[in-house]
LOLOMI-612201 format. One line per field, with one value per residue (C-alpha): residue number from 1; z, y, x. Coordinates in nm, 3 decimals. Layout:
<kekols>
k = NUM|...
Z = Z|...
Y = Y|...
X = X|...
</kekols>
This chain:
<kekols>
k = 1|2|3|4|5|6|7|8|9|10|11|12|13|14|15|16|17|18|19|20|21|22|23|24|25|26|27|28|29|30|31|32|33|34|35|36|37|38|39|40|41|42|43|44|45|46|47|48|49|50|51|52|53|54|55|56|57|58|59|60|61|62|63|64|65|66|67|68|69|70|71|72|73|74|75|76|77|78|79|80|81|82|83|84|85|86|87|88|89|90|91|92|93|94|95|96|97|98|99|100|101|102|103|104|105|106|107|108|109|110|111|112|113|114|115|116|117|118|119|120|121|122|123|124|125|126|127|128|129|130|131|132|133|134|135|136|137|138|139|140|141|142|143|144|145|146|147|148|149|150|151|152|153|154|155|156|157|158|159|160|161|162|163|164|165|166|167|168|169|170|171|172|173|174|175|176|177|178|179|180|181|182|183|184|185|186|187|188|189|190|191|192|193|194|195|196|197|198|199|200|201|202|203|204|205|206|207|208|209|210|211|212|213|214|215|216|217|218|219|220|221|222|223|224|225|226|227|228|229|230|231|232|233|234|235|236|237|238|239|240|241|242|243|244|245|246|247|248|249|250|251|252|253|254|255|256|257|258|259|260|261|262|263|264|265|266|267|268|269|270|271|272|273|274|275|276|277|278|279|280|281|282|283|284|285|286|287|288|289|290|291|292|293|294|295|296|297|298|299|300|301|302|303|304|305|306|307|308|309|310|311|312|313|314|315|316|317|318|319|320|321|322|323|324|325|326|327|328|329|330|331|332|333|334|335|336|337|338|339|340|341|342|343|344|345|346|347|348|349|350|351|352|353|354|355|356|357|358|359|360|361|362|363|364|365|366|367|368|369|370|371|372|373|374|375|376|377|378|379|380|381|382|383|384|385|386|387|388|389|390|391|392|393|394|395|396|397|398|399|400|401|402|403
Z = -0.982|-1.303|-1.527|-1.388|-1.574|-1.664|-1.642|-1.470|-1.412|-1.412|-1.081|-1.059|-0.750|-0.696|-0.658|-0.979|-1.203|-1.571|-1.795|-2.003|-2.370|-2.458|-2.354|-2.084|-1.883|-2.001|-1.812|-1.921|-1.646|-1.783|-2.137|-2.019|-1.826|-2.084|-2.415|-2.709|-2.636|-2.334|-1.987|-1.880|-1.743|-1.674|-1.502|-1.346|-1.171|-0.849|-0.756|-0.589|-0.398|-0.368|-0.181|-0.032|0.019|-0.029|-0.395|-0.373|-0.640|-0.510|-0.613|-0.516|-0.524|-0.352|-0.125|0.129|0.504|0.448|0.245|0.536|0.778|0.565|0.562|0.923|0.830|1.073|0.896|0.869|0.956|0.773|0.804|0.687|0.505|0.359|0.009|0.113|0.289|-0.005|-0.236|-0.011|-0.040|-0.414|-0.455|-0.273|-0.528|-0.824|-1.148|-1.075|-1.243|-0.996|-1.045|-1.012|-0.933|-0.848|-0.488|-0.158|0.064|-0.045|-0.415|-0.374|-0.230|-0.496|-0.785|-0.643|-0.600|-0.954|-1.090|-0.887|-1.012|-1.368|-1.513|-1.418|-1.211|-0.928|-1.000|-1.226|-1.296|-1.019|-1.060|-0.846|-0.802|-0.593|-0.487|-0.349|-0.427|-0.698|-0.839|-1.195|-1.227|-1.439|-1.140|-1.100|-1.461|-1.412|-1.106|-1.276|-1.589|-1.395|-1.188|-1.481|-1.677|-1.379|-1.406|-1.102|-1.197|-1.033|-0.998|-0.847|-1.063|-1.022|-0.797|-0.998|-0.910|-0.656|-0.592|-0.604|-0.301|-0.328|-0.120|-0.158|-0.070|-0.024|0.042|0.201|0.124|0.436|0.274|0.524|0.370|0.478|0.357|0.329|0.252|0.100|0.127|-0.103|-0.156|-0.115|0.240|0.166|0.035|0.020|0.049|-0.247|-0.440|-0.675|-0.391|-0.215|-0.532|-0.586|-0.217|-0.221|-0.507|-0.367|-0.195|0.013|0.102|0.220|0.410|0.430|0.775|0.645|0.563|0.935|0.926|0.856|1.044|0.729|0.576|0.891|0.843|0.486|0.611|0.860|0.600|0.345|0.599|0.688|0.321|0.265|0.555|0.421|0.087|0.240|0.193|0.424|0.561|0.594|0.761|0.726|1.036|0.815|1.069|1.443|1.478|1.288|1.525|1.828|1.701|1.603|1.843|1.921|1.553|1.462|1.728|1.632|1.278|1.367|1.654|1.473|1.116|1.051|0.957|0.862|1.011|0.861|1.083|1.154|1.504|1.615|1.480|1.646|1.983|1.935|1.869|2.181|2.380|2.469|2.556|2.319|2.546|2.472|2.217|1.870|1.931|2.239|2.037|1.760|2.004|2.177|1.853|1.728|2.006|1.830|1.460|1.284|1.111|1.215|1.003|1.181|1.014|1.216|0.962|0.931|1.234|1.035|1.081|1.263|1.167|1.455|1.481|1.793|2.045|1.878|1.661|1.390|1.332|0.971|0.936|0.690|0.365|0.263|0.130|0.061|0.140|-0.117|-0.033|0.257|0.163|0.061|0.226|0.440|0.142|-0.054|0.241|0.260|-0.108|-0.039|0.242|0.023|-0.266|-0.046|0.088|-0.261|-0.383|-0.105|0.103|0.470|0.589|0.777|0.741|0.365|0.327|0.543|0.362|0.030|0.173|0.317|-0.018|-0.195|0.062|0.032|-0.345|-0.314|-0.045|-0.275|-0.546|-0.582|-0.563|-0.388|-0.665|-0.724|-1.077|-1.335|-1.402|-1.031|-0.962|-1.231|-1.102|-0.742|-0.837|-1.055|-0.791|-0.525|-0.745|-0.749|-0.380|-0.365|-0.346|-0.070|0.128|0.111|0.211|0.503|0.630|0.777|1.029|1.328|1.452|1.176|0.970|0.913|0.904|1.118|0.825
Y = 2.432|2.264|2.055|1.702|1.389|1.129|1.169|1.468|1.654|2.023|2.105|2.427|2.641|2.499|2.152|2.009|1.800|1.727|1.522|1.685|1.691|1.488|1.124|1.143|0.838|0.634|0.708|0.560|0.300|0.187|0.165|-0.046|-0.270|-0.323|-0.287|-0.184|-0.399|-0.233|-0.370|-0.733|-0.756|-1.104|-1.276|-1.585|-1.865|-1.751|-1.432|-1.458|-1.135|-0.920|-0.592|-0.399|-0.040|0.331|0.429|0.779|0.995|1.168|1.523|1.609|1.937|2.134|2.431|2.641|2.676|3.006|2.825|2.593|2.885|3.081|2.786|2.687|2.341|2.140|2.014|1.639|1.552|1.374|1.554|1.457|1.753|1.820|1.945|2.310|2.272|2.087|2.368|2.623|2.445|2.397|2.763|2.858|2.647|2.779|2.797|2.499|2.159|1.875|1.539|1.286|0.917|0.635|0.661|0.498|0.283|-0.045|0.034|0.104|-0.247|-0.410|-0.238|-0.342|-0.700|-0.711|-0.586|-0.838|-1.116|-1.004|-1.264|-1.633|-1.600|-1.851|-1.941|-1.850|-1.487|-1.343|-1.224|-0.915|-0.719|-0.444|-0.360|-0.027|0.270|0.530|0.771|0.798|1.123|1.168|1.097|0.756|0.671|0.796|0.572|0.261|0.317|0.380|0.064|-0.155|-0.029|-0.131|-0.485|-0.447|-0.523|-0.280|-0.483|-0.245|-0.063|0.317|0.464|0.665|1.035|0.942|1.157|0.989|1.059|1.263|1.327|1.652|1.585|1.900|1.868|2.141|2.186|1.988|1.680|1.682|1.575|1.716|1.534|1.643|1.362|1.421|1.084|1.133|0.788|0.613|0.498|0.376|0.022|-0.178|-0.556|-0.705|-1.031|-0.923|-0.846|-1.169|-1.366|-1.229|-1.252|-1.621|-1.677|-1.532|-1.677|-1.370|-1.103|-0.773|-0.508|-0.152|0.003|0.341|0.178|0.159|0.528|0.461|0.220|0.094|-0.003|-0.190|-0.410|-0.475|-0.565|-0.812|-0.987|-0.995|-1.145|-1.412|-1.500|-1.504|-1.745|-1.971|-1.975|-2.077|-1.743|-1.590|-1.255|-0.968|-0.631|-0.314|-0.091|0.222|0.506|0.559|0.808|0.575|0.292|0.511|0.622|0.270|0.056|-0.191|-0.233|-0.300|-0.566|-0.730|-0.785|-0.852|-1.086|-1.275|-1.304|-1.182|-1.427|-1.147|-0.799|-0.513|-0.217|0.026|0.058|0.337|0.156|-0.167|0.007|0.169|-0.171|-0.309|-0.001|0.035|0.362|0.514|0.388|0.023|-0.140|-0.240|-0.600|-0.616|-0.496|-0.745|-1.034|-0.931|-0.906|-1.240|-1.413|-1.306|-1.309|-1.587|-1.353|-0.996|-0.761|-0.445|-0.189|0.051|0.291|0.307|0.079|-0.220|-0.439|-0.743|-1.043|-1.205|-1.560|-1.739|-1.495|-1.470|-1.192|-1.218|-0.902|-0.794|-0.547|-0.259|-0.286|0.000|0.290|0.662|0.793|1.016|0.981|0.765|0.783|0.439|0.239|0.035|-0.031|-0.167|-0.382|-0.538|-0.632|-0.827|-1.026|-1.108|-1.204|-1.435|-1.609|-1.657|-1.799|-2.058|-1.916|-2.001|-1.877|-1.554|-1.412|-1.464|-1.316|-1.016|-0.954|-0.942|-0.707|-0.480|-0.466|-0.370|-0.097|0.035|0.050|0.266|0.485|0.548|0.704|0.984|0.850|0.567|0.305|0.025|0.067|-0.205|-0.282|-0.274|-0.520|-0.755|-0.739|-0.803|-1.097|-1.248|-1.222|-1.364|-1.662|-1.781|-1.864|-1.964|-2.341|-2.315|-2.086|-2.338|-2.626|-2.434|-2.334|-2.681|-2.618|-2.385|-2.143|-1.881|-2.012|-1.951|-2.298|-2.165|-1.946
X = 0.680|0.787|0.570|0.548|0.645|0.384|0.008|-0.146|-0.467|-0.526|-0.696|-0.890|-0.928|-1.275|-1.132|-1.279|-1.057|-1.031|-0.806|-0.541|-0.639|-0.332|-0.318|-0.054|-0.156|0.145|0.465|0.795|0.752|0.418|0.553|0.844|0.610|0.340|0.518|0.307|0.004|-0.150|-0.193|-0.178|-0.532|-0.660|-0.949|-0.796|-0.980|-0.812|-0.628|-0.289|-0.353|-0.663|-0.637|-0.928|-0.825|-0.873|-0.863|-0.719|-0.561|-0.249|-0.160|0.195|0.382|0.656|0.579|0.765|0.708|0.528|0.263|0.189|0.179|-0.069|-0.308|-0.251|-0.122|0.091|0.400|0.441|0.081|-0.199|-0.531|-0.878|-1.038|-1.380|-1.459|-1.445|-1.111|-0.964|-1.078|-0.906|-0.572|-0.607|-0.697|-0.379|-0.188|-0.386|-0.192|0.030|0.041|0.044|0.202|-0.079|-0.072|-0.311|-0.206|-0.267|-0.052|-0.206|-0.187|0.187|0.231|0.016|0.195|0.534|0.409|0.270|0.602|0.800|0.574|0.501|0.740|0.768|1.086|1.089|0.728|0.435|0.346|0.130|-0.229|-0.286|-0.608|-0.760|-1.114|-1.225|-1.441|-1.400|-1.652|-1.776|-1.580|-1.263|-1.042|-1.203|-1.124|-0.768|-0.722|-0.853|-0.644|-0.323|-0.357|-0.448|-0.149|0.065|-0.079|-0.306|-0.665|-0.909|-1.227|-1.483|-1.734|-1.743|-2.009|-2.258|-2.228|-1.959|-1.652|-1.313|-1.097|-0.782|-0.473|-0.281|0.081|0.290|0.661|0.874|1.246|1.340|1.174|0.884|0.555|0.220|-0.090|-0.451|-0.692|-1.034|-1.202|-1.498|-1.648|-1.309|-1.374|-1.726|-1.696|-2.016|-2.023|-2.206|-2.215|-1.937|-1.697|-1.794|-1.722|-1.371|-1.280|-1.372|-1.127|-0.807|-0.502|-0.410|-0.665|-0.515|-0.716|-0.585|-0.614|-0.731|-1.066|-1.146|-1.242|-1.612|-1.845|-2.021|-1.688|-1.584|-1.890|-1.774|-1.427|-1.572|-1.787|-1.505|-1.263|-1.518|-1.559|-1.183|-1.135|-1.410|-1.234|-0.902|-0.726|-0.469|-0.588|-0.340|-0.407|-0.201|-0.197|-0.169|-0.174|-0.130|-0.415|-0.647|-0.556|-0.619|-0.960|-1.071|-0.871|-1.150|-1.239|-0.878|-0.846|-1.175|-1.045|-0.682|-0.764|-1.037|-0.913|-0.559|-0.283|-0.041|0.001|0.202|0.298|0.576|0.719|0.483|0.177|0.287|0.320|-0.022|-0.179|-0.011|-0.112|0.257|0.431|0.685|0.965|0.883|1.115|1.011|1.115|0.889|0.591|0.669|0.689|0.367|0.168|0.302|0.109|-0.213|-0.115|0.075|0.321|0.395|0.607|0.729|0.954|1.169|1.314|1.691|1.720|1.597|1.290|1.152|0.944|0.758|0.626|0.496|0.639|0.979|1.118|1.382|1.585|1.641|1.929|1.883|2.080|2.312|2.109|2.140|1.789|1.625|1.256|1.136|0.768|0.640|0.919|0.679|0.454|0.749|0.858|0.511|0.529|0.847|0.686|0.385|0.611|0.815|0.504|0.362|0.693|0.686|0.969|0.935|1.275|1.206|1.556|1.553|1.207|1.286|1.613|1.432|1.167|1.437|1.618|1.295|1.228|1.584|1.548|1.235|1.392|1.687|1.470|1.218|0.863|0.680|0.661|0.909|1.039|0.988|1.355|1.440|1.158|1.283|1.641|1.532|1.310|1.580|1.853|1.620|1.531|1.892|1.876|1.510|1.563|1.823|1.594|1.311|1.539|1.689|1.347|1.299|1.576|1.567|1.304|1.324|1.035|0.666|0.515|0.231|0.117
</kekols>
């Protein structure tokens, strides 16, 4: 495995991590985004978007099928592992440098949104933040630094003696990704006065579905959603994972049914939330969910996507794309929906088309993050038609006035 580009950590067979002696936090993307003066970190009176999610550092590498067989790993799955199991996998990969990133589904969406909104195109620059749980270990510092240099303010203080969560992502030559998640303290998010304060000062509050893994964190989600609603924020929930939905079905529906204004899911997750069989169509699931949530966004891979409002579903065809890496497509799509809402666009077709273009851009590259120049180009091209989209939104059923 070759030396990765950008920042990395050396991970020993025991699973401990340390920073490289050289300062390799700044990738070319971060330099292009922030110039020579560091990150654009602000403390506004009100956040445009605040995300509550798992703060996980991703380690990615390429392996062969024999590697998976030796460790008894099922290809294409996401498995929760403990510290000992994580160490076993890392020991098997001993001697390799891993590419590291401030990972997580929600952080992918927030970084894309921050890049789309970093310049006043079609509206003022957007203030984007994330809250979560990282440890006081080197990985926690790495996560915070990476997000802040991508113009996403990480607001939570590190947990003393806590262990930052990690995800080992191994890719086989057939492009299948197998993930092993060590949660550490990343799924334990406590509700305190600081979190309550920032939640009360946000326009859109986004909850990542992976946080439903632990009962204590579900209580935090409930309290945070209540505070967000009191503060006049829209509440968005990401479905995240089918198995997570199945294990915590009642908890998902308590939050979605009671608080959510926006729901993000892929077709399988949407069917799981509806308790539908795999034979049910994506459009049926979208329509069903839109009776409970004001706006439902459901992606369906190369088949396109749907946006549901009030029992109706608008089909969004996929733009032309040569797939390179499909990981992170749904995260990118969600950023487009959030961007459209924040820019005042109420035309569903226009919003979905933008989201689909963002997703296609990410799918057509290696890696899960929307690149800085691509984000600027997409935002600029979208701004040309922004006024006509808003005007047209008053006509017909393809609008989101309910949100």
